[in-house]
KEVODO-628607 format. One record per residue (C-alpha): residue in one letter; x, y, z. Coordinates in steps of 0.2 Angstrom, whole numbers, plus 2048, in hexadecimal, padded with zeros to 3 digits. Last residue first. Example, Ala and Ser with C-alpha at 12.3 -4.5 7.8 and 13.67 -1.06 7.14 Angstrom:
<sites>
SITE vonu  px  py  pz
SITE    S 844 7FB 824
SITE    A 83E 7EA 827
</sites>
This chain:
<sites>
SITE vonu  px  py  pz
SITE    X A46 9CD 73A
SITE    X A44 9C3 749
SITE    X A3C 9C5 75A
SITE    X A3E 9B9 769
SITE    X A44 9C5 776
SITE    X A35 9D1 772
SITE    X A3C 9E2 775
SITE    X A32 9EF 780
SITE    X A26 9FD 77C
SITE    X A18 9F3 775
SITE    X A09 9FF 774
SITE    X A14 A0F 773
SITE    X A1C A08 763
SITE    X A2E A0A 75D
SITE    X A35 A03 74D
SITE    X A46 A0A 749
SITE    X A4E 9FE 755
SITE    X A43 9F3 75E
SITE    X A32 9F6 766
SITE    X A27 9E7 767
SITE    X A17 9DF 760
SITE    X A1E 9DF 74D
SITE    X A0F 9DA 743
SITE    X A08 9EC 742
SITE    X A19 9F3 73C
SITE    X A18 9E5 72E
SITE    X A07 9EB 728
SITE    X A0B 9FE 72A
SITE    X A1C 9FC 720
SITE    X A14 9F1 713
SITE    X A05 9FD 710
SITE    X A11 A0B 70E
SITE    X A1A A00 701
SITE    X A0B 9FE 6F7
SITE    X A05 A0F 6F9
SITE    X A15 A16 6F3
SITE    X A15 A0A 6E4
SITE    X A04 A0F 6DE
SITE    X A08 A22 6DF
SITE    X A19 A1E 6D6
SITE    X A0F A15 6C8
SITE    X A02 A23 6C6
SITE    X A10 A30 6C4
SITE    X A1A A26 6B9
SITE    X A0C A24 6AD
SITE    X A02 A16 6A7
SITE    X 9F2 A1A 69D
SITE    X 9E3 A1A 6A9
SITE    X 9D5 A0E 6AE
SITE    X 9E0 A01 6B6
SITE    X 9EA A0E 6C0
SITE    X 9DB A18 6C5
SITE    X 9D3 A08 6CD
SITE    X 9E3 A04 6D6
SITE    X 9E5 A16 6DC
SITE    X 9D3 A17 6E3
SITE    X 9D4 A06 6EC
SITE    X 9E6 A0A 6F3
SITE    X 9E0 A1B 6F9
SITE    X 9D2 A13 703
SITE    X 9DE A06 70A
SITE    X 9EA A13 70F
SITE    X 9DD A1C 71A
SITE    X 9DA A0C 724
SITE    X 9EC A07 725
SITE    X 9F1 A18 72C
SITE    X 9E3 A17 739
SITE    X 9E9 A06 73E
SITE    X 9FA A0B 740
SITE    X 9F6 A1A 74A
SITE    X 9EB A10 756
SITE    X 9F8 A02 758
SITE    X A05 A0F 75C
SITE    X A14 A16 754
SITE    X A23 A22 758
SITE    X A30 A26 74A
SITE    X A22 A27 73D
SITE    X A13 A1D 737
SITE    X A05 A27 73D
SITE    X A08 A3A 738
SITE    X A16 A37 72C
SITE    X A0E A28 723
SITE    X 9FD A32 723
SITE    X A04 A42 71B
SITE    X A0F A39 70E
SITE    X A00 A2E 708
SITE    X 9F5 A3D 708
SITE    X A01 A48 6FD
SITE    X A02 A3A 6F0
SITE    X 9EF A38 6F0
SITE    X 9EE A4B 6ED
SITE    X 9FA A4A 6DE
SITE    X 9F3 A3B 6D6
SITE    X 9E1 A42 6D6
SITE    X 9E8 A53 6D1
SITE    X 9EE A4C 6C1
SITE    X 9DB A4C 6BB
SITE    X 9D5 A44 6AB
SITE    X 9E1 A36 6AB
SITE    X 9E4 A30 699
SITE    X 9D9 A21 694
SITE    X 9DB A0E 696
SITE    X 9D1 A01 68D
SITE    X 9E0 9F9 685
SITE    X 9F1 9FD 68D
SITE    X 9F8 9EB 689
SITE    X A0B 9E9 68D
SITE    X A13 9DD 680
SITE    X A11 9CB 684
SITE    X A20 9C1 68B
SITE    X A22 9B1 680
SITE    X A34 9B6 67C
SITE    X A39 9B1 68D
SITE    X A4C 9B4 68C
SITE    X A57 9A5 691
SITE    X A60 9A2 6A1
SITE    X A6F 996 6A0
SITE    X A7A 9A5 69B
SITE    X A76 9AE 6AC
SITE    X A7D 9A0 6B7
SITE    X A90 9A3 6BA
SITE    X A8E 9B6 6BA
SITE    X A7F 9B6 6C6
SITE    X A87 9B1 6D7
SITE    X A97 9BB 6D5
SITE    X A8D 9CA 6CF
SITE    X A81 9C8 6DE
SITE    X A8F 9C7 6EB
SITE    X A98 9D6 6E3
SITE    X A88 9E1 6E3
SITE    X A86 9DB 6F4
SITE    X A97 9E2 6FA
SITE    X A93 9F2 6F0
SITE    X A83 9F5 6F8
SITE    X A87 9F1 709
SITE    X A96 9FE 708
SITE    X A8A A0B 704
SITE    X A7D A06 711
SITE    X A89 A05 720
SITE    X A8C A18 721
SITE    X A82 A1A 732
SITE    X A7D A09 73A
SITE    X A6C A04 734
SITE    X A5E 9FF 740
SITE    X A53 9F0 743
SITE    X A5F 9E4 73A
SITE    X A6B 9EE 72F
SITE    X A74 9E0 727
SITE    X A66 9D4 725
SITE    X A66 9D5 712
SITE    X A56 9DF 70F
SITE    X A57 9E6 6FE
SITE    X A4F 9F7 6F8
SITE    X A5D A00 700
SITE    X A6B 9F8 6F5
SITE    X A69 9E8 6EC
SITE    X A5C 9DC 6E5
SITE    X A5E 9CD 6DA
SITE    X A51 9C4 6CE
SITE    X A55 9B5 6C4
SITE    X A4A 9AB 6D0
SITE    X A3E 9B4 6DB
SITE    X A42 9B2 6EE
SITE    X A4F 9BF 6EC
SITE    X A61 9BC 6E8
SITE    X A6F 9C7 6F0
SITE    X A7B 9B9 6F2
SITE    X A7A 9B9 705
SITE    X A67 9B8 703
SITE    X A5B 9C6 6FE
SITE    X A4A 9CC 706
SITE    X A43 9DB 6FC
SITE    X A42 9E9 709
SITE    X A47 9ED 71A
SITE    X A53 9FA 721
SITE    X A4B A09 718
SITE    X A54 A19 71A
SITE    X A52 A2C 71C
SITE    X A41 A31 722
SITE    X A44 A42 72B
SITE    X A48 A47 73C
SITE    X A4A A5A 740
SITE    X A58 A67 73F
SITE    X A5B A7A 741
SITE    X A6E A7D 740
SITE    X A76 A87 74D
SITE    X A7E A98 748
SITE    X A90 A9E 747
SITE    X A99 A91 73D
SITE    X A89 A8A 737
SITE    X A85 A9B 72D
SITE    X A73 A9A 72B
SITE    X A6A AA5 71E
SITE    X A61 A97 715
SITE    X A6D A97 706
SITE    X A7B A98 714
SITE    X A74 A87 71A
SITE    X A78 A7F 709
SITE    X A89 A87 708
SITE    X A8F A80 719
SITE    X A87 A6F 716
SITE    X A90 A6D 705
SITE    X AA0 A73 70D
SITE    X AA0 A67 71C
SITE    X AB2 A63 720
SITE    X ABA A73 71B
SITE    X AAD A7F 720
SITE    X AAD A76 731
SITE    X AC0 A77 732
SITE    X AC0 A89 72E
SITE    X AB3 A8D 73B
SITE    X ABC A84 74A
SITE    X AAF A7B 754
SITE    X AA4 A83 761
SITE    X A97 A88 754
SITE    X A93 A76 750
SITE    X A82 A76 758
SITE    X A74 A6B 751
SITE    X A63 A73 756
SITE    X A52 A6C 759
SITE    X A42 A6C 74F
SITE    X A2F A6E 74F
SITE    X A2C A73 761
SITE    X A1E A6E 76D
SITE    X A2B A6C 77B
SITE    X A26 A59 77F
SITE    X A23 A55 76C
SITE    X A34 A5D 766
SITE    X A3D A55 774
SITE    X A36 A43 771
SITE    X A39 A45 75E
SITE    X A4B A4A 761
SITE    X A4D A3B 76D
SITE    X A45 A2F 761
SITE    X A51 A35 753
SITE    X A60 A33 75E
SITE    X A5C A22 764
SITE    X A58 A1C 752
SITE    X A68 A24 74B
SITE    X A74 A1C 756
SITE    X A7B A27 765
SITE    X A89 A34 760
SITE    X A7E A43 767
SITE    X A80 A3B 778
SITE    X A89 A2B 77A
SITE    X A82 A29 78B
SITE    X A71 A28 783
SITE    X A60 A30 787
SITE    X A63 A3E 793
SITE    X A74 A41 78C
SITE    X A6B A46 77B
SITE    X A65 A56 783
SITE    X A70 A64 780
SITE    X A68 A75 785
SITE    X A67 A84 779
SITE    X A56 A8A 77C
SITE    X A50 A83 76B
SITE    X A56 A71 771
SITE    X A68 A6B 76E
SITE    X A71 A5E 764
SITE    X A84 A60 764
SITE    X A90 A5F 755
SITE    X AA1 A58 759
SITE    X AA7 A52 748
SITE    X A9E A42 74B
SITE    X A8F A4C 74D
SITE    X A93 A53 73C
SITE    X A96 A42 735
SITE    X A84 A3E 737
SITE    X A81 A49 728
SITE    X A75 A58 728
SITE    X A69 A52 71A
SITE    X A5F A5E 710
SITE    X A4C A5A 711
SITE    X A44 A55 701
SITE    X A39 A5D 700
SITE    X A3B A6F 708
SITE    X A2A A76 70E
SITE    X A30 A7A 720
SITE    X A43 A7B 722
SITE    X A4B A70 72F
SITE    X A5B A69 728
SITE    X A5A A56 72B
SITE    X A63 A50 73B
SITE    X A5B A40 743
SITE    X A5A A36 733
SITE    X A4B A2C 734
SITE    X A4E A19 731
SITE    X A3F A0F 72C
SITE    X A3F 9FD 734
SITE    X A2D 9F8 731
SITE    X A31 9F1 720
SITE    X A3C 9E3 727
SITE    X A36 9D7 71A
SITE    X A30 9D5 708
SITE    X A2F 9C4 6FF
SITE    X A2B 9C4 6EC
SITE    X A19 9C2 6E7
SITE    X A1B 9CB 6D6
SITE    X A11 9DA 6DE
SITE    X A1E 9DA 6ED
SITE    X A2C 9DA 6E0
SITE    X A25 9E9 6D7
SITE    X A21 9F3 6E7
SITE    X A33 9F0 6EE
SITE    X A3A 9F6 6DE
SITE    X A30 A06 6DD
SITE    X A32 A0B 6EF
SITE    X A2F A1D 6EB
SITE    X A40 A24 6ED
SITE    X A40 A30 6DD
SITE    X A3C A3E 6E9
SITE    X A4E A3F 6EE
SITE    X A50 A38 700
SITE    X A52 A44 70F
SITE    X A3F A41 713
SITE    X A30 A4A 71A
SITE    X A1F A46 714
SITE    X A23 A34 714
SITE    X A20 A27 706
SITE    X A2E A31 6FD
SITE    X A3B A29 708
SITE    X A38 A17 700
SITE    X A49 A11 6FC
SITE    X A54 A0C 6EE
SITE    X A50 A05 6DC
SITE    X A5D 9F8 6DB
SITE    X A54 9E8 6D4
SITE    X A60 9DD 6CA
SITE    X A59 9D4 6BC
SITE    X A61 9C4 6B4
SITE    X A5E 9BC 6A3
SITE    X A55 9CC 69D
SITE    X A46 9D1 693
SITE    X A42 9E4 692
SITE    X A30 9E6 68C
SITE    X A2D 9F8 687
SITE    X A1F A04 68C
SITE    X A1F A13 681
SITE    X A1C A24 689
SITE    X A28 A2B 67D
SITE    X A34 A35 689
SITE    X A2E A2C 698
SITE    X A33 A1B 691
SITE    X A29 A0F 69C
SITE    X A31 9FE 6A0
SITE    X A29 9EE 6A1
SITE    X A35 9E2 6AA
SITE    X A41 9D3 6A8
SITE    X A3E 9C0 6A9
SITE    X A3C 9BE 6BC
SITE    X A38 9AD 6C2
SITE    X A2C 9A5 6CE
SITE    X A31 993 6D2
SITE    X A25 98E 6DF
SITE    X A14 998 6E1
SITE    X A10 99A 6F3
SITE    X A11 9AD 6F2
SITE    X A04 9AC 6E4
SITE    X A06 9AB 6D1
SITE    X 9F8 9A6 6C6
SITE    X A00 9A2 6B5
SITE    X 9FA 9AD 6A5
SITE    X A0C 9B0 69E
SITE    X A0D 9C1 6A7
SITE    X A0B 9B8 6B8
SITE    X A19 9AD 6B3
SITE    X A24 9BC 6B7
SITE    X A28 9CD 6B0
SITE    X A2D 9DC 6BC
SITE    X A21 9EA 6BB
SITE    X A21 9FD 6B7
SITE    X A33 A01 6B6
SITE    X A36 A13 6B1
SITE    X A42 A1A 6A4
SITE    X A48 A2C 6A4
SITE    X A5A A24 6A3
SITE    X A5D A15 699
SITE    X A6F A11 69B
SITE    X A78 A04 690
SITE    X A87 9FA 697
SITE    X A92 9EF 68D
SITE    X A9D 9FC 686
SITE    X AA1 A04 697
SITE    X AA5 A17 696
SITE    X A95 A1D 69D
SITE    X A96 A11 6AB
SITE    X AA7 A17 6B0
SITE    X AA1 A29 6B0
SITE    X A91 A24 6B9
SITE    X A9B A1B 6C7
SITE    X AA6 A2A 6CA
SITE    X A97 A36 6CB
SITE    X A8E A2B 6D7
SITE    X A9D A28 6E3
SITE    X AA1 A3A 6E4
SITE    X A8E A3F 6E6
SITE    X A8D A32 6F4
SITE    X A9C A39 6FD
SITE    X A96 A4B 6FD
SITE    X A9C A51 70E
SITE    X AAE A51 70A
SITE    X AB1 A41 700
SITE    X AAF A34 70E
SITE    X AB6 A24 716
SITE    X AAE A21 727
SITE    X AB8 A17 732
SITE    X ABC A21 742
SITE    X AB8 A15 750
SITE    X AAA A0F 75B
SITE    X A9D A13 74E
SITE    X A8B A15 755
SITE    X A8A A27 74F
SITE    X A97 A2C 742
SITE    X AAA A2D 742
SITE    X AB3 A35 733
SITE    X AC3 A2E 72B
SITE    X AD0 A38 720
SITE    X AD7 A29 717
SITE    X AEA A29 718
SITE    X AF5 A33 70C
SITE    X AFF A3B 71A
SITE    X AF7 A4D 718
SITE    X AE6 A44 71A
SITE    X ADB A3B 70D
SITE    X ACA A3E 706
SITE    X AC2 A30 6FC
SITE    X AC3 A32 6E9
SITE    X AB9 A25 6DF
SITE    X AC0 A21 6CE
SITE    X ABA A10 6CB
SITE    X ACA A09 6D2
SITE    X AC5 A13 6E2
SITE    X AB5 A09 6E2
SITE    X ABF 9F9 6E0
SITE    X ACA 9FD 6EF
SITE    X ABB A01 6FA
SITE    X AB4 9F0 6F4
SITE    X AC3 9E7 6FB
SITE    X AC2 9F0 70C
SITE    X AAF 9EC 70E
SITE    X AB0 9D9 70C
SITE    X AB3 9D6 71F
SITE    X AA5 9E2 724
SITE    X A99 9DC 718
SITE    X A9B 9CA 71B
SITE    X A9C 9CB 72D
SITE    X A8C 9D5 72D
SITE    X A83 9C8 722
SITE    X A88 9BA 72D
SITE    X A82 9C3 73C
SITE    X A71 9C6 735
SITE    X A6C 9D6 73F
SITE    X A5D 9D5 74A
SITE    X A65 9D9 75B
SITE    X A61 9EC 75A
SITE    X A6A 9EF 74A
SITE    X A76 9FD 753
SITE    X A7E 9F0 75E
SITE    X A80 9E4 74F
SITE    X A88 9F1 744
SITE    X A94 9F7 752
SITE    X A99 9E5 756
SITE    X A9D 9E1 744
SITE    X AA7 9F2 742
SITE    X AB1 9EE 752
SITE    X AB4 9DC 74D
SITE    X ABA 9E1 73C
SITE    X AC8 9EB 743
SITE    X ACD 9FD 746
SITE    X ADE A03 74D
SITE    X AE7 9FE 73D
SITE    X ADC A08 731
SITE    X AD0 A04 723
SITE    X AC1 9FB 72B
SITE    X AB3 A01 720
SITE    X AA4 A0D 721
SITE    X A9F A18 712
SITE    X A9C A2B 713
SITE    X A91 A39 71B
SITE    X A89 A41 70D
SITE    X A7E A35 703
SITE    X A74 A3F 6F7
SITE    X A7B A38 6E7
SITE    X A78 A26 6EE
SITE    X A66 A2A 6EF
SITE    X A65 A2B 6DD
SITE    X A63 A3A 6D0
SITE    X A74 A3A 6C8
SITE    X A6E A2D 6BB
SITE    X A61 A39 6B4
SITE    X A50 A33 6B9
SITE    X A47 A23 6B8
SITE    X A57 A19 6B6
SITE    X A58 A08 6AE
SITE    X A69 A01 6AC
SITE    X A6A 9F4 69D
SITE    X A79 9E8 69E
SITE    X A81 9DD 690
SITE    X A8B 9CF 697
SITE    X A9C 9C9 69D
SITE    X AA6 9D8 6A3
SITE    X A95 9E1 6A5
SITE    X A93 9D7 6B5
SITE    X A9D 9E1 6C2
SITE    X A99 9F2 6BA
SITE    X A87 9EE 6BB
SITE    X A88 9E9 6CD
SITE    X A91 9F9 6D2
SITE    X A83 A03 6C8
SITE    X A75 9FB 6D0
SITE    X A7A 9FC 6E2
SITE    X A83 A0D 6E0
SITE    X A73 A15 6DA
SITE    X A6B A13 6C8
SITE    X A5C A08 6CA
SITE    X A55 9F9 6C0
SITE    X A64 9EF 6BA
SITE    X A5F 9E2 6AC
SITE    X A6D 9D6 6A8
SITE    X A6F 9CB 699
SITE    X A65 9D8 68F
SITE    X A57 9D6 682
SITE    X A4C 9E5 67D
SITE    X A3A 9E3 676
SITE    X A32 9F3 670
SITE    X A36 9F1 65D
SITE    X A2D 9E0 65E
SITE    X A1E 9E7 665
SITE    X A1D 9F4 657
SITE    X A1F 9E7 64A
SITE    X A12 9DC 652
SITE    X A05 9EA 653
SITE    X A09 9F0 641
SITE    X A06 9DE 63A
SITE    X 9F6 9DC 643
SITE    X 9EF 9EC 63D
SITE    X 9F4 9E8 62B
SITE    X 9EB 9D7 62D
SITE    X 9DB 9E0 633
SITE    X 9CE 9D4 63B
SITE    X 9D6 9D3 64B
SITE    X 9CE 9C8 658
SITE    X 9D5 9C9 66A
SITE    X 9DA 9BC 675
SITE    X 9DE 9C1 686
SITE    X 9EC 9BA 691
SITE    X 9EA 9BC 6A3
SITE    X 9F5 9C7 6AE
SITE    X 9E6 9CE 6B6
SITE    X 9E6 9E1 6B4
SITE    X 9F6 9E1 6A8
SITE    X 9EC 9D7 69B
SITE    X 9F9 9D1 68E
SITE    X 9F5 9CE 67C
SITE    X 9F2 9C0 671
SITE    X 9EC 9C5 65F
SITE    X 9E3 9B8 655
SITE    X 9E0 9BD 643
SITE    X 9CF 9B9 63B
SITE    X 9CE 9B3 628
SITE    X 9C6 9A3 62E
SITE    X 9D6 99F 638
SITE    X 9E6 9A7 636
SITE    X 9F3 9A7 644
</sites>
């Protein structure tokens, strides 16, 4: 507005969420600012942040009725889904049934599974498998045309559909091809979500007790131009995957920095179950490799046997199911054996199996190990546990809704209640497509009643400078991984958790100061995010005064019969 020849410019302050009023005396400058801001606003019916199976399957389900934007911080292929080897669990044969799959899931979950959610996922799984096939996913079949099913740890039956040992890649590529050919879906790769937009960005003080918090879209960094765009949406789906990069050793791609969980937590959404971090028992042991190469659970289902470095089988000491026990049991057993013996890995042995069959079932693993000079048909595979999957995350209901209006979450960043205290192998991919369907069914009848919040201000970078030293970010990132792996790993204690919290608080203060002084970059945002999710893992681990599932503490070695997720 014009008043006494002075133009009033209202900008957003990213530091406080308040509205700052700035006087601009130059009419031309004001015009250019407004023009540039307008160019940087995009409007979509559905904003999907994340490009794995959780985000893409939701996008395909809603795109028939509205325009969809998919935000991917790397190329679409670079998602956790792509690296999933084992397969996807579903009842598909006559000798299996829903009751068995439900019982296996609840047993693995340490008594904290939401039974209603388990029943939903298991019973709806076959229909979602058929839809995946309709999108081009090719699951292996036997000579009779039936699914060639694997069995994995914790499963009482052979029910794992797979595509050789690269099921995730097969699903990811098939969905990408379908996405790329859909006229209602726009893909923004090399774009990074900084923050979701809520009433906070309109100047309202928002706390965890504020009723009616809503999501209006997100601030998105275009990594090619370094411009920060405002994406307005009627509905937003958070599907950013897990937090593996919080740990020094992980099977996850390095994009797994917990971005969605951190964003929702900062927006005062509800987060739960963060203490339940699953360590995959068998990652290929190769010092310095990051991420660690995953040796699929299916290899133990195939007949692989875990052995100490002197060639002795040891899992029978810990569980009657031996090497086919659930992941939490196997990971702790390996951790115990390594610490007692002072060794940094164990072996997985498939040398007793027929060589041609091994090469046929696990061609990817066979070739990968060969690059390290290991012929798995003749030599045992060195393995050690690595951070693999988060069972907690953004709390959602049966429809995939978060505690924030107009915001859904799906996949590894969401806590549905399916996994409880420990995920049953190959349940995550099917959970993602079932809850994508649930969220689509819930959001499609509603999305047109939501309007775009045109009063969201443009991102304000005033007063920031380029980071002088990238080494500060790099070093802090390494420190987070080291302290999380050392103190918040497979076995925990009050002392370890407190030490981790004390160190992380120092890194938090340093990073927040750096963030507010610096021009926004993906690097500083990812560092900020891993610190945030690391803090929540520690805090929720400290609050759980028992050992259950993936959370084991020497100070409270027994289960609390009254505990809940």
